[in-house]
N, C-alpha and C positions, 0 to 999 in steps of 0.2 A: 509522492513530493513530500510528503511529512509536512509539519508545520514548523516551516522555518519562521516564523513572525517574534520568536523567543528560542535563538537555537541553542545559545550556550547554558540558558537557564534550564531547557528542557532537557538536556544532556549530561545533569547532574549526575552522580553515582547515586545508583538505586537499588536497595536491597530488597530479597523478599520480607512478608511482613512478619513480627516477630512470632514465635508460634505459642498460641493462645489469645491473641489477638484478635478484635474484630475484623482486621483485615485479612488476618488469615483464615477464619473463619467462612468470611464470604468469598474469597480464593478458593478454599475447599468445596464450598458448596457450589461454586457456579462449575467447578471442574467437573465435581461428582458427577453433575446434572449430564456433562457431555460426555462420561468415558466413565470406561472401569478400570481401574489401576492394575498393570498387569493383564488385563485380559484383551482381545483380539479386536483389533479395528474396524467396525462394520460401517461400510459407507451407507445411507440413506439419502433418501431427499434431493438426489442428482439430478438435472435435466435428463431426461430422454432425448435421443440423437434427434435434431428436426431445423427448420430455416434456423433460427434464431443462435443454434450456435455450431452452425455449419463452416463458418469460417475459422474457430477454435476448434475444431477437431481436423479442420485439414492443416493446421500451421502444426499440431502436436504430430502429427500423422508423417510430415519431414522426418522427425527422428535427431534434429542439428538442435545444439544447444539454442536458444530462442533468448535474442537479448530483448531486455527490455529498458526503458530509457531513465534519463537521469533525474536531479534536481529542477524542480519549476521554481519553490520560495528564493532561494538563493540566488537564483538567476535574474528571478524578479528584482531583485533588491540588488542588484549589481547593475539593473536598469533602471534604477529609480525609485522603485516603490519605498515606500516609507513606514519605519517600524511603525504599528499598530494599523495599518491601512489594511484591507481586505483583500487579497491578491485577485479574487473573484470580480471585484470589480472591472480589473483589467481587460476582463471577455469581453466589454461593451466600450471602455474608454479610450484602453490603448491595445484593441485587436492586432495591431502587426508587431508590438512586440511578442506579446504571447504565440502567436504564428510562428515568427523567428525562432524563439526557443524550440516549439515544436518540430520545427525545419532543420534545426541544428542537430536533434536527436537521432531523426529519421536520416537523416545523410552520413551519419554516423552509422547507422546499420540498425537501429534499432526496432523490431518487429513489433514490440507492443510499447504505445504510448499513451499517456494519462493526460486527462482533460485537466485544466486548471481550475479545479473545483474541490480540494483536498476541504476547507471549511464552505462548504457549499451549501450545509446545513441550515433548517431556519434557526434555531439553538443556538449557534455562533450568529449566523448573519442577523441576529435580533441584536445583539451588542453592537450595531455600527445600524441600528433602524433599517435594515434591509429582508428584512426576515417574509416579506411580501413579494420579493424579486426570486424566490427559489427556483422556480420554476423559468423564467428568462436568463438569470446567469448560469444555470446548467444545461439549457439548452442548449444556449449560445455558443457556451465551451464546447461542445459535443459537435455544432455543426462546423467551427472554426477547425478543430484540429481534423475532421472529415475531409475539411478542404485539403489541405495540407496532403494527409495521407493521400487522397486521391491525386495530388498533381505528381506527388512522389511517387505514383505506379498503383498503389491500392494494394502494396503488399504487406503492410503493416495493419495490426488491429489497434481500434481505437479504444482502450478502455476507459469508464467511467469512474473517475478518483471519488471514494467517500472516505472522511476520515473522521474520527472521534468526535463525537457533541460540544463536546469541552464541559458537560456534566458529568457528575458522579453519580454512578449507578446506584439505586436502593438495594441492599440494607443501609449501605457507609452514606449515602446521598439521597437525594430527593426525585431523581428521573426512574419512572415506573419501566418496567419492561415493555407493556403497553404503548409509554407517549414515544421511547425509544426507537418501536417498532414503527409506529406511525411516523417519525421524522425521518428514518432512511428511506421508506417507502416512497415519500415524498419526493425525497433527494435522486432516487434511482429510475423513479417515475421521467422526472424530467430529461437523466441522462439519457434513457431509452429513448425518449418523443425526439431526444437529438441524433441520435443514430448510433449509439454506440455497441460495440461487438460483444463488449463481457465488460463486468462492475467489479474494480479491484478495490477491496476495502481493505484500509492500511493504518499503520500504526496505533493498532490497538493495545491497550493493557490488560485491560478485564474480559473475561471469558460472556458474562452478559452482555456486553455492549456489543462484543462482535458477534455474538448469538442472534442477537437483534437486528444487526444490519444485514447480517445472512437473511432472516426471517422479511425484512424488510424487502432488501432485491427480489427473493422468492416470488413476497407479494406481488411486487410492480411487474414480473414475467417468469414464469415456470420455468421458461428455458434459455434464460440467459445464463451465461458461465460464468461464475464468481472466483475471482482469485480472493484469499483472504491472507495477510501478514500481520503478524504482531510484533512487538518492541523488543526486544529483549536485551537488556542493558549488564549492569555489575551482577556476578555471581549465574549469567546464565538466566534468569527467571525476566519475568516482566515485571511493572511498577507493581501489580496487585499479587504479584508473587506466583504466575504459572509458569510452568515448567514445559520444555519444548516439546517433553511427550504428552503432558496436559493437552496441551494445544493442538497438534498435528492429532490425536486421538478425538477430542470434541468438532476442529473445526470438519474433520473427515465425515465425524456421523451427522453432523448437521447440514452435508452436501455442498460444502466447498469443492471447487474443479481443481482448482491448486492451492499449495499453503505452504507457510515461510513463514522468515522476518525482513523487515525491512528496518530502515534508521538505525539507531543505537549508537553505540561508541566505536563502530569503524567495522572492518572488515575482520581482525584479530577476535573480535568478542562474537559475531554471527559465524563462522566457521562451524562451531563447536556446537551450535546450536543446530546447523543444518545435519552435522554427522548424529546427531542424538535423535533427530527427527527421522531421519532416512534408516537406524537403526530397529524403530518402531514399526516404521509404516515403507517398508521397499517398494513400495508399489505407488505411495503417491505423486503426483506430480510439485515437485521443491521447487521454491523460490526464494532466493537470494540478493536482497536489496539494499547493500548495506551503506551508510554516510562516507566522504571521503575522509575517516579519521574522527578522531576528537574534538571538538571547535576548541577554539583560544579568540578570548576577545583580544583584539588588539586595533588600539585607537577608537574602539567601541564600535566594532564589527567583528562580526564571528569569521574566523580563517579557519579551511580547514587545510590539513599539511599532508594529506595523501596525494602523492601526483600521479598524473593518467598509468607512469608503467607500474606503479605501487598497487591500482586498483585493477591493469591488466593480469597481475599475477594473483590475485585476491580472486578474480575472475575461475581463473584454471584450479584453485583450492577450491570454488565453489563448488565446478564441475566435476573435480576429482570427489568431492564429499557427496555427491548424489544430487544438487540441483540441477534443473532441466533450463528455469526461466531465469535470469542471470542478469542486473542490473544494477544502481545505485543508486544511493539517495543525496540528501544534504551535502550542498559543498562539490557535486560532481557538475560537468559541462560536458559539451559535445566530445570533446577533447579527452575524457576521462572515457568515455562510450567506445569512442572510436579506437584507442588502444586497447580496450577490451573486448571489442569486437575483433579485432587483428590479430589476437593471443588465441581468440577462440575458435577461429578460422570461420567467422561467419559471413555469409556471402552477404553482400549489399552493393 
């Protein structure tokens, strides 16, 4: 989904930290913890085949491109969600709106659809006095998406969406690894209790935080498949200076089942990220889920300029670059995903 609550501000130009700065030191330390520069990628901690990942393995075995879904946040704003309000509350207050959005992506051909839980961790929900409703909001999100998937024939996977905590990891910030793991484990457990098939960790910029999210998901379930994507913006790095090569090596080493990029400034910036990941990790299942272009502020609303044909062309480019799971992020709609499905010849 990505965090659409401030879509223009969160897409301002980002550059890697300046050499020698505290941010650069932290990014280097986090990268070193997950990989050895220039060395082989050693995958570990991935779940052994079992009932918890049977549907995931069956989907991969098809051999075809796998269409993910599109935006949730910008779709909710179009349906009346107000700026600053937590989208996760709509799982209980406006469930039919959320279900209609899910339904649109399923009808477009999406085989992996994400719950409306991007900000469903207790640190983000605490900002709205909702931190005691983590289990309710996440479990309900999974249940209503499962109902739509089942009604559509049951071919798609339900992905439990986990976004960043909104806090800054130590040593730059105050969020410790231990607390972050606990926060993510709590959300993952609620999503799994609701019946998700996979956990999708997205829109991360710091390796320490995405590592904590993977560890938390693994605590909640030893067998759940994990998709992990980071956000790469200007100059091909995350906001915390993580390169595509560092990201794919680290995430593979920590046991992610599929790895890639989401959100960002549009498909043109994500394409080289996928190419770089593919060059160093040819056997990893890669994921490309970009925004529908760079957002522009028009009449106090974010407008994304990439139309469905543009995203369809981007989907083909992502596939050629090595991505297996392809979708869209902020600003996209079922119409974008339908065009991508047709271009990729995805059966639905």
